[in-house]
C-alpha positions, 0 to 999 in steps of 0.5 A: 242050291245055287251058291248065291242063295246059300251065301244069303241063307248062311249069313242070315243064320249067322245073324240069328246066332249073333248076340243082340247089340246093346242099343239099335240105331233109330229106324230109317223109314223108306215108307211111313205115313206122313213121310215127305216124298213117301214112294209108297203113297203115289196116285193109284189110277190105272189103265187096264189093257188086254193081253195084246196091249189094247186099252180097255179103260181107265180105273180111277182109284181112291184110297179107303177112308179110313184105312183100317189096317197097316202094311209092314213091308220088307223089300228083296235084295235090290241094293246096288251098293258095292259093299257086301252089306248096304248102309241105310241110305235111301238109294233110287233102287229102294224107292223103285222097289217100294213103288213096284211092290208095296205102294199098291197096297196103300189103297187099303193100308198105311204102309211102313217100310224100314231101310235095313242093312241088307246083303247087297247084289254085289255081296250075293253075286259078286266078289265083295268080301264080308266084313267081320261081325254079324249081318244086320239085316234081320236085326234092323227089320226086327228093331223097326218092327218093335218100333212100329208096334210101340209107337204106331200100331195102336192095336191096328190089324197089320199085313206083312209083305216081303219078297226074297231076302225080305221074306227070309227076314219076315219069316223069322220075324213071324216065328219069333215075334208073332206066332207064339204071341197070341196078343200080337198074332190076333192082329195079323190080318195076313202075311204075303211072303213071296219068293222065299221058300216058306215051308209047311209040313208035307201035305199040310197048311201049317207046321214047318216055319210056323206052328200056328200061322196057316196057309190062306186057303180062302179070302175070308181066312185071317191070320194066314200066309200067302207064299209062292215062287213063280216059274213060267217053264219047268223048274230046273233041278238047280233052281233055288226056289220050290224045294227044301231039304227039311225032312217031312216038309215042303215049300208052301204054294198058295195060288193068289188067283185060286186060294182053294186050289186049281187054276186061276187068272192073274192080274198083273199090275205094274207102275208106268214108271221104269225101275230106277234107270241104270240099276241092276234090277232095272236091267233084270226087269227089262229082260223079263219082257213086260209089255208097257203100252203108253198110258196117262195113268201111274199104273198099268194092269193086264187082268187077263194076260196070265193064268197060274196053278200050283205045281209039284212037278219035278219035286218043286212046289211052285206057281206055274204061270202060263201066258194067255191070248197073245200076252208076252211070255216072260223070260226067266231072270236069271234062268234058274230063278224062274220069274222071281223078279216078277213074283210081286207084280205078276199077281199084284192085282189079286193080292191087293184085292185079297188084302182089301177083303181081309181088311173088311173081314178084320174090321167086321171081326173087331 
């Protein structure tokens, strides 16, 4: 496993062993219903394109009334602060990542996203030196989750959405705060845990990280998890995603375009707005090679540009993506991480539709 990911996992484990603070600071919310300037509540109208960028039409998207479920989002490693661990400032890159990864789900759910003191990009890849004491990332996410449950949930169903470092934190949160608590687990609509090596028992849909929360193998299933890491090329031996060293376990891959298995067509969805200019992730997004034809709507969609299947080639369980009919092949950034930067957007349309169907199913069950 590459050094940056080893550092991140080691620090998250260290945080798990650290004693809890006597009192957690009040949560700073990046996204929350009624919040002024909430980046998770943009307009949702979408221009749809063919794989080669020809405009197919405009979809006018209205939010559900009422929105019957909530989404709780933990963003990936994105902070450009130069310290090893970020503070709780709402920097431009946080607003952009919330727009790119979480805002689309606001059609069907109220989105809550806490700011957390994450390990920064400088801490992960650079020469920043860790300060003494435990890491705060998981403690911040857990404190926000508990605040959400106490003050805002009111018995509603919820979806957890995470990517990369966010997935690491939500995986632990599910194991400690949801999996073993039936009253809370019954409200879990689903968990979308992308780019974070969620594990199951080999050949099974459960075990590994969770005892009771199983893989989503049908849109009608509730209380389940969708997890994958995307690669457009064979997975390098030193790739940080798709493999685990836990005996008897494997990394879970659920194809959002074909939950029951096999190959399916992905619905890539992106905001028209560029990622926060001048930031590290903005450069990575540009390097991926996404097509961005001109449009008047806030969102761009490419519903037939890519197909995907879960693959175990080379001992790595990943979602293998193939460009279709002239769609641009996406570049791995960094090379050993595959399409990690695109994990959330490559299938955002599929994931949003899945949540919509699960929300309807949850409402019927309730």
